[in-house]
C-alpha positions as a printed Julia matrix, in Angstrom:
189×3 Matrix{Float64}:
  -0.07  -0.11    0.09
   1.3    3.31   -0.97
   0.98   5.91    1.34
  -1.41   8.73    1.44
  -0.43  12.13    0.74
  -2.17  14.76    3.24
  -3.69  17.46    1.16
  -5.35  20.47    2.06
  -8.25  21.65   -0.03
  -9.91  25.14    0.47
 -12.38  24.76   -2.47
 -15.34  26.54   -1.48
 -18.52  28.09   -3.1
 -20.02  31.08   -2.43
 -23.12  29.86   -1.91
 -21.29  27.61    1.0
 -19.35  30.48    2.48
 -22.56  32.36    2.97
 -23.98  29.47    4.21
 -21.09  29.17    7.23
 -20.83  32.73    7.87
 -24.03  33.26    8.61
 -24.28  30.35   10.66
 -21.34  31.82   12.67
 -23.21  34.63   12.76
 -26.12  33.46   14.17
 -24.31  31.4    16.3
 -22.65  34.1    18.37
 -26.2   36.14   18.26
 -27.75  33.27   20.02
 -24.82  32.82   22.26
 -25.07  36.44   23.35
 -28.48  36.61   24.2
 -29.06  35.18   27.58
 -26.63  37.75   28.23
 -28.99  40.45   27.56
 -31.97  38.66   29.75
 -32.21  41.71   31.97
 -33.98  43.56   28.58
 -36.54  41.69   27.28
 -36.95  43.02   24.33
 -33.36  42.75   23.22
 -32.76  39.16   24.29
 -35.89  38.31   21.78
 -34.33  40.53   18.9
 -31.14  38.54   19.32
 -32.7   35.06   19.92
 -34.96  36.25   15.89
 -31.64  37.41   15.04
 -29.97  33.68   15.48
 -32.97  32.01   14.52
 -32.75  34.06   11.05
 -29.21  34.07   10.55
 -29.33  30.21   10.88
 -32.23  29.21    9.25
 -30.62  31.57    6.09
 -27.08  29.76    6.37
 -28.05  26.12    6.68
 -30.24  26.95    3.23
 -27.68  28.69    1.93
 -25.21  25.72    2.85
 -27.69  22.69    2.04
 -29.99  23.62   -0.47
 -28.36  27.05   -2.33
 -30.24  28.81   -4.96
 -31.64  32.51   -6.15
 -34.15  32.48   -2.8
 -31.43  31.3    -0.97
 -29.43  33.75   -2.0
 -31.7   36.48   -2.0
 -32.99  35.44    1.86
 -28.75  35.56    3.22
 -27.86  38.89    1.95
 -31.47  40.05    3.33
 -30.96  38.93    6.97
 -27.56  39.18    7.35
 -27.19  43.1     5.37
 -30.24  43.92    7.61
 -27.96  42.1    10.7
 -25.06  44.31   10.02
 -26.87  47.29    9.5
 -28.43  47.3    12.92
 -24.72  46.43   14.5
 -23.61  49.98   12.67
 -26.18  51.67   14.36
 -25.94  50.46   17.27
 -22.11  51.77   17.46
 -23.12  54.86   15.64
 -26.01  56.52   17.15
 -27.91  53.45   19.56
 -31.46  52.83   19.07
 -33.6   54.52   21.67
 -36.72  52.77   20.74
 -34.97  49.38   21.83
 -34.5   49.46   25.9
 -30.74  48.8    26.1
 -29.54  49.8    23.07
 -30.65  53.77   23.65
 -26.87  54.61   23.9
 -24.06  53.92   21.0
 -21.34  51.63   22.17
 -17.97  51.28   21.22
 -17.49  47.89   19.11
 -15.68  45.02   20.95
 -14.51  41.72   19.71
 -17.57  39.76   19.79
 -19.93  41.8    18.04
 -17.57  42.99   15.67
 -16.3   39.84   15.06
 -20.72  38.8    14.09
 -21.01  41.67   12.2
 -18.22  40.62    9.84
 -19.12  37.02    9.46
 -22.25  38.92    8.42
 -21.25  40.63    6.22
 -19.3   38.13    4.69
 -22.42  36.31    4.45
 -23.87  38.68    2.28
 -21.51  40.15    0.25
 -20.73  36.33   -0.22
 -24.54  35.69   -1.42
 -24.53  39.23   -3.31
 -21.65  37.51   -5.46
 -23.29  34.11   -5.76
 -26.33  36.5    -7.21
 -24.89  38.63   -9.23
 -22.47  35.97  -10.78
 -25.25  33.72  -10.92
 -23.79  31.03   -8.7
 -26.3   30.5    -6.49
 -26.35  26.79   -6.59
 -24.68  24.47   -4.34
 -21.31  23.12   -5.47
 -19.48  19.98   -4.2
 -16.62  20.99   -2.17
 -14.63  20.7     0.64
 -15.91  22.43    3.87
 -13.83  21.48    6.57
 -10.88  23.82    6.48
 -13.93  27.04    6.26
 -15.52  25.6     8.72
 -13.38  24.85   11.44
 -12.26  28.92   10.66
 -15.69  30.04   11.26
 -16.05  27.55   14.03
 -12.75  29.2    15.78
 -14.08  32.63   15.27
 -17.62  31.85   16.72
 -15.81  29.69   19.53
 -13.76  32.74   20.4
 -16.34  35.54   20.23
 -18.46  33.4    22.2
 -16.13  33.1    25.02
 -15.07  36.12   25.02
 -18.49  37.61   25.33
 -19.32  35.23   28.32
 -17.85  37.96   30.22
 -20.66  40.87   29.37
 -23.07  41.74   31.89
 -25.19  44.23   32.66
 -27.0   45.79   36.12
 -30.73  45.7    36.38
 -31.83  48.83   35.42
 -28.81  50.6    33.92
 -28.71  51.74   30.7
 -26.69  49.4    28.08
 -23.18  50.8    28.31
 -19.64  49.39   28.67
 -18.34  52.27   29.87
 -15.62  50.61   32.62
 -15.05  53.71   34.7
 -18.96  54.44   35.24
 -19.25  50.29   36.64
 -16.46  51.24   39.34
 -18.81  53.2    41.77
 -20.85  49.78   41.58
 -17.91  47.66   41.45
 -16.45  49.34   44.96
 -19.99  49.09   46.73
 -20.3   45.5    46.15
 -16.39  45.16   47.22
 -17.72  47.29   50.44
 -19.9   44.19   51.55
 -17.99  40.97   50.14
 -16.69  38.57   51.39
 -19.79  38.09   53.87
 -19.58  35.15   56.73
 -21.6   32.36   55.67
 -24.83  32.53   57.85
């Protein structure tokens, strides 16, 4: 028997790339939904976006076609636009998003994956290549998985105090942390 040569193919169709990127963005949204549970509307929006991105991602990855490409563009472009609005102005009619925030790794990775999904699906539409091709998805899926996992892990330390505006300003949180430190540690009763 001859030794098998190890090769690593990075061939990927644009619809599969769109699908993988949308699935990654959806997974990040699903992961952070629970972190925003104090703002029920915001948590529900994260879940809705996660379901939409996961759904169109699976459709693009498995089925392909013009319909899947159009849905992938619309869903992911909408998610990226909403992210941009929350970074530039805030969205005053959604509790928890009233104040513009600085970009952080988890939300930036999520928006980047959403942008990749939208652009890849748009390229598939323009080039008439929205059909699913036979490719090896191992390396691209692994890369998207690593970015998604990193964003979910980094985002796991994100928290909000009940009743406070949705902000990431550590200086504003310092008095709260100092006040909490006065009461701790408490003896077990």
